[in-house]
Backbone as a chain_set.jsonl record, in Angstrom:
{"seq": "XXXXXXXXXXXXXXXXXXXXXXXXXXXXXXXXXXXXXXXXXXXXXXXXXXXXXXXXXXXXXXXXXXXXXXXXXXXXXXXXXXXXXXXXXXXXXXXXXXXXXXXXXXXXXXXXXXXXXXXXXXXXXXXXXXXXXXXX", "coords": {"N": [[162.101, 106.413, 113.386], [160.251, 104.394, 111.135], [160.662, 100.981, 110.61], [161.293, 98.609, 107.905], [160.252, 96.063, 108.548], [158.405, 96.725, 110.554], [156.642, 98.237, 109.032], [155.732, 96.312, 107.228], [154.349, 94.703, 109.05], [152.324, 96.516, 109.712], [150.951, 96.701, 107.186], [150.016, 94.067, 106.936], [148.378, 93.862, 109.232], [146.514, 95.861, 108.606], [145.244, 94.717, 106.384], [144.054, 92.482, 107.563], [142.273, 93.393, 109.505], [138.881, 94.003, 110.21], [137.558, 95.997, 111.57], [139.108, 98.925, 111.833], [139.824, 100.569, 113.937], [141.511, 100.077, 116.237], [143.914, 99.627, 114.918], [144.355, 102.144, 113.787], [144.848, 103.615, 116.149], [147.276, 102.482, 116.99], [149.081, 103.059, 114.874], [148.698, 105.629, 113.777], [148.735, 109.201, 114.201], [146.551, 111.145, 116.311], [145.482, 113.371, 114.923], [145.764, 112.808, 112.253], [145.991, 112.967, 108.63], [144.486, 111.69, 105.743], [144.852, 111.286, 102.438], [143.107, 110.534, 99.708], [143.079, 109.694, 96.272], [140.671, 109.448, 94.799], [138.541, 109.502, 96.558], [138.787, 111.596, 98.342], [139.829, 113.838, 101.025], [140.51, 112.845, 104.278], [140.208, 113.508, 107.712], [141.527, 112.993, 110.897], [140.685, 110.448, 113.372], [137.92, 109.497, 113.377], [136.877, 110.144, 110.783], [138.777, 108.893, 109.084], [138.868, 106.147, 109.899], [136.167, 105.598, 109.536], [136.057, 105.749, 106.759], [137.818, 103.655, 106.006], [136.699, 101.248, 107.098], [134.606, 98.335, 106.496], [131.862, 98.137, 106.819], [128.268, 98.831, 106.57], [127.512, 102.003, 105.287], [130.096, 102.86, 105.447], [133.252, 103.92, 103.988], [134.264, 101.821, 102.546], [132.156, 100.101, 102.01], [130.911, 96.912, 101.468], [133.292, 95.855, 100.573], [136.308, 93.994, 100.879], [139.594, 94.636, 101.599], [142.905, 94.001, 100.594], [146.277, 94.539, 101.172], [149.247, 94.305, 99.34], [152.46, 94.574, 99.862], [154.968, 95.901, 97.864], [157.255, 97.52, 97.508], [159.386, 99.444, 99.644], [160.627, 102.365, 101.102], [162.411, 104.307, 103.379], [163.231, 107.38, 104.912], [164.441, 109.311, 107.367], [161.736, 111.009, 108.659], [159.993, 110.212, 106.693], [158.205, 108.055, 104.449], [158.054, 106.01, 101.594], [155.988, 103.912, 99.776], [155.095, 101.114, 97.769], [152.256, 99.435, 96.676], [150.368, 96.555, 95.692], [146.996, 96.331, 95.436], [144.229, 94.439, 96.44], [140.823, 94.123, 95.995], [137.977, 92.622, 97.24], [134.68, 91.894, 96.506], [132.122, 91.7, 98.734], [129.529, 92.082, 98.598], [127.141, 93.556, 96.32], [128.399, 96.618, 95.148], [129.495, 100.052, 94.927], [132.093, 100.833, 94.918], [134.784, 102.528, 93.709], [133.634, 102.372, 91.195], [130.856, 100.564, 89.66], [130.315, 97.376, 91.054], [129.965, 93.821, 91.328], [128.795, 91.403, 93.706], [131.152, 88.987, 94.699], [133.024, 89.617, 92.759], [136.478, 90.386, 92.066], [138.85, 92.916, 92.123], [141.735, 94.912, 91.22], [144.445, 97.166, 92.082], [147.214, 99.413, 91.591], [149.291, 101.104, 93.816], [150.925, 103.983, 94.947], [152.189, 105.216, 97.881], [152.697, 107.803, 100.186], [154.045, 108.606, 103.251], [154.155, 110.671, 106.086], [155.729, 111.003, 109.132], [155.234, 111.605, 112.63], [156.607, 111.611, 115.76], [156.957, 108.822, 115.545], [154.563, 107.889, 114.462], [152.121, 107.699, 111.806], [151.301, 110.688, 110.271], [150.433, 112.064, 108.085], [149.157, 110.921, 105.054], [149.477, 110.359, 101.66], [147.996, 109.157, 98.764], [148.453, 107.622, 95.549], [146.789, 106.177, 92.895], [146.153, 103.547, 90.631], [143.864, 101.715, 88.8], [143.812, 98.246, 87.895], [143.136, 96.349, 85.051], [141.225, 93.476, 85.46], [141.776, 90.151, 85.123], [140.732, 88.136, 86.624], [137.983, 88.092, 86.747], [136.978, 87.297, 84.33]], "CA": [[161.84, 105.997, 112.014], [159.558, 103.119, 110.992], [161.477, 100.023, 109.863], [160.594, 97.825, 106.885], [159.472, 94.989, 109.184], [157.255, 97.36, 111.206], [155.701, 98.633, 107.988], [155.109, 95.062, 106.762], [153.356, 94.349, 110.071], [151.201, 97.438, 109.515], [150.2, 96.302, 105.986], [149.326, 92.803, 107.246], [147.302, 94.168, 110.175], [145.503, 96.62, 107.869], [144.508, 93.775, 105.542], [143.328, 91.503, 108.37], [141.305, 94.014, 110.419], [137.615, 94.483, 109.656], [137.394, 97.289, 112.231], [140.468, 99.448, 111.851], [139.966, 101.54, 115.025], [142.713, 99.788, 117.019], [145.047, 99.831, 114.013], [144.576, 103.588, 113.736], [145.461, 104.047, 117.404], [148.659, 102.003, 117.055], [149.961, 103.523, 113.806], [148.407, 106.988, 113.302], [148.547, 110.261, 115.19], [145.114, 111.459, 116.409], [145.075, 114.394, 113.958], [146.282, 112.389, 110.941], [145.287, 113.293, 107.378], [144.58, 110.615, 104.754], [144.485, 111.911, 101.165], [142.799, 109.495, 98.718], [142.924, 110.405, 94.999], [139.31, 109.382, 94.26], [137.523, 109.633, 97.596], [138.919, 112.854, 99.047], [140.727, 113.989, 102.17], [139.901, 112.469, 105.546], [140.984, 114.095, 108.818], [141.264, 112.455, 112.222], [140.312, 109.039, 113.512], [136.537, 109.181, 113.0], [136.73, 110.179, 109.322], [139.654, 107.917, 108.425], [138.378, 104.799, 110.195], [134.879, 105.486, 108.856], [136.323, 105.469, 105.35], [138.475, 102.351, 105.844], [135.942, 100.069, 107.503], [133.832, 97.676, 105.439], [130.448, 98.036, 107.152], [127.287, 99.69, 105.907], [127.725, 103.416, 105.497], [131.529, 103.175, 105.484], [133.853, 104.192, 102.684], [134.55, 100.556, 101.871], [130.983, 99.24, 102.143], [130.86, 95.806, 100.515], [134.641, 95.561, 100.074], [137.418, 93.58, 101.727], [140.792, 95.155, 100.948], [144.163, 93.365, 100.985], [147.47, 95.24, 100.696], [150.433, 93.495, 99.05], [153.575, 95.507, 99.813], [155.95, 95.576, 96.822], [158.484, 98.286, 97.745], [159.373, 100.299, 100.832], [161.814, 103.188, 101.299], [162.22, 105.258, 104.465], [164.323, 108.315, 105.174], [164.008, 110.224, 108.414], [160.319, 110.888, 109.026], [159.204, 110.003, 105.472], [158.145, 106.695, 103.908], [157.419, 105.791, 100.292], [155.654, 102.496, 99.644], [154.32, 100.688, 96.605], [151.389, 98.304, 96.983], [149.306, 96.063, 94.825], [145.829, 96.215, 96.313], [143.171, 93.549, 95.954], [139.519, 94.381, 96.606], [136.995, 91.557, 97.028], [133.322, 92.393, 96.744], [131.323, 90.781, 99.547], [128.158, 92.416, 98.201], [127.147, 94.547, 95.247], [128.917, 97.867, 95.694], [129.864, 101.068, 93.953], [133.415, 101.31, 95.309], [135.615, 102.743, 92.513], [132.841, 101.926, 90.05], [129.893, 99.521, 90.006], [130.909, 96.038, 91.205], [129.027, 92.783, 91.756], [129.231, 90.473, 94.749], [131.996, 87.908, 94.183], [134.095, 90.142, 91.898], [137.744, 90.836, 92.635], [139.561, 93.85, 91.246], [143.027, 95.275, 91.799], [145.048, 98.44, 91.742], [148.592, 99.698, 92.004], [149.245, 102.287, 94.658], [152.102, 104.591, 95.557], [151.732, 105.907, 99.089], [153.728, 108.586, 100.86], [153.708, 108.76, 104.664], [154.966, 111.552, 106.905], [155.588, 110.539, 110.513], [155.53, 112.472, 113.767], [156.73, 110.787, 116.969], [156.85, 107.404, 115.202], [153.237, 107.525, 113.942], [151.766, 108.336, 110.544], [150.574, 111.93, 110.489], [149.848, 112.469, 106.795], [149.329, 109.903, 104.02], [148.972, 110.727, 100.332], [147.97, 107.998, 97.87], [148.26, 107.691, 94.099], [146.18, 104.872, 92.66], [145.732, 103.162, 89.286], [143.176, 100.427, 88.736], [144.354, 97.281, 86.948], [142.119, 95.491, 84.459], [141.338, 92.246, 86.222], [141.438, 88.925, 84.392], [140.117, 87.181, 87.53], [136.528, 88.086, 86.606], [136.539, 86.915, 82.986]], "C": [[161.192, 104.61, 112.021], [160.422, 102.201, 110.13], [160.628, 99.283, 108.828], [159.737, 96.739, 107.533], [158.259, 95.554, 109.929], [156.197, 97.754, 110.171], [155.008, 97.415, 107.391], [154.044, 94.599, 107.748], [152.109, 95.225, 109.93], [150.335, 96.992, 108.328], [149.416, 95.016, 106.238], [148.154, 93.047, 108.206], [146.172, 94.924, 109.486], [144.625, 95.663, 107.065], [143.618, 92.845, 106.359], [142.191, 92.119, 109.189], [140.032, 94.426, 109.699], [137.235, 95.82, 110.281], [138.8, 97.833, 112.475], [140.707, 100.496, 112.949], [141.247, 101.32, 115.822], [143.968, 100.006, 116.181], [145.379, 101.325, 113.92], [145.307, 104.049, 114.996], [146.932, 103.642, 117.499], [149.579, 102.718, 116.067], [149.797, 104.993, 113.412], [148.324, 107.979, 114.461], [147.065, 110.662, 115.183], [144.625, 112.457, 115.36], [145.557, 114.079, 112.536], [145.378, 112.836, 109.797], [145.547, 112.164, 106.404], [144.005, 111.143, 103.448], [144.355, 110.838, 100.09], [142.487, 110.169, 97.379], [141.503, 110.419, 94.434], [138.249, 109.73, 95.285], [137.649, 110.892, 98.432], [139.893, 112.806, 100.203], [139.939, 113.714, 103.449], [140.813, 112.942, 106.669], [140.553, 113.482, 110.145], [140.707, 111.048, 112.195], [138.911, 108.731, 112.99], [136.372, 109.146, 111.482], [137.548, 109.086, 108.648], [139.151, 106.5, 108.656], [137.021, 104.58, 109.533], [135.031, 105.2, 107.374], [136.877, 104.057, 105.166], [137.57, 101.154, 106.108], [135.012, 99.588, 106.395], [132.332, 97.663, 105.678], [129.559, 98.998, 106.388], [127.533, 101.141, 106.271], [129.194, 103.821, 105.548], [132.029, 103.461, 104.078], [134.13, 102.952, 101.871], [133.375, 99.584, 101.998], [131.008, 98.172, 101.048], [132.203, 95.328, 100.018], [135.516, 95.017, 101.196], [138.692, 93.915, 100.967], [142.032, 94.449, 101.501], [145.318, 94.123, 100.346], [148.598, 94.238, 100.492], [151.593, 94.475, 98.855], [154.611, 95.035, 98.803], [157.281, 96.271, 97.059], [158.288, 99.204, 98.935], [160.699, 101.041, 100.905], [161.491, 104.172, 102.417], [163.464, 106.119, 104.608], [163.823, 109.324, 106.202], [162.562, 109.982, 108.781], [159.412, 110.649, 107.813], [159.316, 108.557, 104.998], [157.502, 106.767, 102.531], [157.188, 104.292, 100.169], [154.862, 102.273, 98.366], [153.55, 99.442, 97.004], [150.69, 97.831, 95.722], [148.153, 95.801, 95.78], [144.804, 95.314, 95.643], [141.895, 93.879, 96.725], [138.584, 93.245, 96.239], [135.625, 92.08, 97.41], [132.537, 91.34, 97.524], [129.829, 91.049, 99.376], [128.257, 93.342, 96.995], [127.551, 95.892, 95.85], [129.234, 98.836, 94.568], [131.242, 101.643, 94.285], [134.328, 101.351, 94.081], [134.937, 102.2, 91.262], [131.897, 100.82, 90.46], [130.556, 98.136, 89.988], [129.844, 95.091, 91.724], [129.642, 91.909, 92.84], [130.013, 89.333, 94.102], [133.112, 88.383, 93.271], [135.328, 90.476, 92.723], [138.363, 91.793, 91.633], [140.789, 94.356, 91.981], [143.461, 96.664, 91.361], [146.502, 98.469, 92.161], [148.578, 101.042, 92.712], [150.647, 102.703, 95.057], [151.577, 105.402, 96.728], [152.915, 106.589, 99.757], [153.237, 108.931, 102.259], [154.68, 109.738, 105.303], [154.676, 111.166, 108.351], [155.944, 111.637, 111.507], [155.522, 111.569, 115.002], [156.467, 109.311, 116.684], [155.496, 106.95, 114.695], [152.969, 108.284, 112.649], [150.897, 109.558, 110.837], [149.882, 112.427, 109.22], [150.173, 111.368, 105.784], [148.705, 110.437, 102.739], [149.1, 109.513, 99.424], [147.869, 108.425, 96.418], [147.847, 106.293, 93.686], [145.794, 104.701, 91.198], [145.053, 101.812, 89.363], [143.816, 99.561, 87.667], [143.181, 96.505, 86.373], [142.303, 94.1, 85.027], [140.852, 91.042, 85.422], [140.745, 87.918, 85.288], [138.619, 87.063, 87.322], [136.064, 87.614, 85.233], [136.407, 85.419, 82.831]], "O": [[161.555, 103.756, 112.83], [160.865, 102.592, 109.05], [159.399, 99.327, 108.873], [158.604, 96.519, 107.106], [157.197, 94.931, 109.937], [154.998, 97.615, 110.417], [153.819, 97.475, 107.08], [152.968, 94.157, 107.346], [150.983, 94.736, 110.019], [149.113, 96.914, 108.455], [148.273, 94.892, 105.797], [147.067, 92.501, 108.014], [144.999, 94.66, 109.75], [143.4, 95.788, 107.07], [142.543, 92.458, 105.901], [141.237, 91.42, 109.53], [140.092, 95.122, 108.685], [136.66, 96.68, 109.613], [139.578, 97.257, 113.236], [141.692, 101.232, 112.891], [141.994, 102.269, 116.062], [144.972, 100.513, 116.682], [146.546, 101.713, 113.97], [146.283, 104.794, 114.909], [147.744, 104.393, 118.039], [150.742, 102.963, 116.384], [150.687, 105.549, 112.768], [147.895, 107.631, 115.561], [146.398, 110.532, 114.157], [143.466, 112.394, 114.948], [145.735, 114.984, 111.721], [144.179, 113.051, 109.97], [146.685, 111.722, 106.247], [142.808, 111.416, 103.359], [145.354, 110.296, 99.617], [141.708, 111.122, 97.346], [141.162, 111.317, 93.664], [137.17, 110.202, 94.926], [136.72, 111.237, 99.162], [140.676, 111.867, 100.345], [138.862, 114.267, 103.672], [142.033, 112.798, 106.595], [139.367, 113.456, 110.474], [140.313, 110.528, 111.151], [138.742, 107.781, 112.226], [135.781, 108.205, 110.951], [137.059, 108.422, 107.734], [139.021, 105.729, 107.705], [136.751, 103.492, 109.024], [134.216, 104.482, 106.795], [136.448, 103.339, 104.262], [137.666, 100.146, 105.409], [134.677, 100.337, 105.478], [131.586, 97.214, 104.808], [130.036, 99.865, 105.655], [127.741, 101.465, 107.44], [129.502, 105.005, 105.679], [131.309, 103.266, 103.099], [134.222, 103.015, 100.645], [133.581, 98.374, 102.085], [131.112, 98.483, 99.862], [132.262, 94.479, 99.129], [135.477, 95.513, 102.322], [138.849, 93.518, 99.813], [142.193, 94.314, 102.714], [145.342, 94.327, 99.132], [148.873, 93.419, 101.368], [151.698, 95.124, 97.814], [155.08, 93.899, 98.876], [158.335, 95.675, 96.835], [157.185, 99.679, 99.204], [161.765, 100.438, 100.788], [160.431, 104.798, 102.413], [164.591, 105.651, 104.449], [162.899, 110.092, 105.936], [162.196, 108.873, 109.172], [158.201, 110.858, 107.894], [160.362, 107.92, 105.124], [156.529, 107.493, 102.325], [158.09, 103.496, 100.427], [154.074, 103.117, 97.941], [154.106, 98.513, 97.591], [150.45, 98.61, 94.8], [148.315, 95.134, 96.802], [144.55, 95.414, 94.443], [141.891, 93.909, 97.955], [138.413, 92.935, 95.06], [135.432, 92.635, 98.492], [132.316, 90.231, 97.038], [128.985, 90.345, 99.929], [129.333, 93.853, 96.686], [127.094, 96.256, 96.934], [129.235, 98.464, 93.394], [131.528, 102.799, 93.972], [134.609, 100.312, 93.483], [135.59, 101.638, 90.382], [132.101, 100.191, 91.499], [131.258, 97.778, 89.042], [128.94, 95.489, 92.459], [130.855, 91.705, 92.88], [129.593, 88.782, 93.084], [134.06, 87.637, 93.024], [135.241, 90.802, 93.907], [138.396, 91.513, 90.434], [140.882, 94.249, 93.204], [142.927, 97.246, 90.417], [146.956, 97.663, 92.973], [147.937, 101.993, 92.263], [151.461, 101.871, 95.458], [150.634, 106.181, 96.584], [153.997, 106.013, 99.875], [152.149, 109.48, 102.43], [155.889, 109.648, 105.089], [153.519, 111.021, 108.744], [156.817, 112.472, 111.266], [154.552, 110.854, 115.254], [155.83, 108.626, 117.484], [155.281, 105.752, 114.51], [153.513, 109.365, 112.421], [149.897, 109.475, 111.55], [148.87, 113.125, 109.285], [151.321, 110.937, 105.671], [147.566, 110.904, 102.729], [150.169, 108.911, 99.322], [147.277, 109.456, 96.097], [148.487, 105.319, 94.082], [145.187, 105.587, 90.597], [145.603, 100.867, 89.929], [144.305, 100.067, 86.656], [142.317, 96.048, 87.122], [143.424, 93.594, 85.073], [139.672, 90.933, 85.089], [140.212, 86.929, 84.786], [138.029, 86.042, 87.678], [134.859, 87.537, 84.994], [136.047, 84.939, 81.756]]}, "num_chains": 1, "name": "protein.A"}
């Protein structure tokens, strides 16, 4: 079972890494599934990391994402977590709607993780965008 401190480490590493390939190897099983409510279902390392990374052609092109863990519950091989997510636009982008370089926007996320052999094997997200006063 993944402990709260291990999960906090994961969230911090996720936020800090620009290339999430090594993070995937440490925390996810090779055949993992990542189910995003707006962007679709990603299967395996290549698809998931390609979605997470911030470079050109990636799922997060023009975005730096920071996870702020609010709640964590684990039971057996299952984890439920609540995050506030902050996205910073490092260029004009169309991630979750048209955004301009320099904008910051946020969301609230509930995430459910199923683990196999101590690694995440399936992740399902639920996400709500928050109107952001930082840009006004």
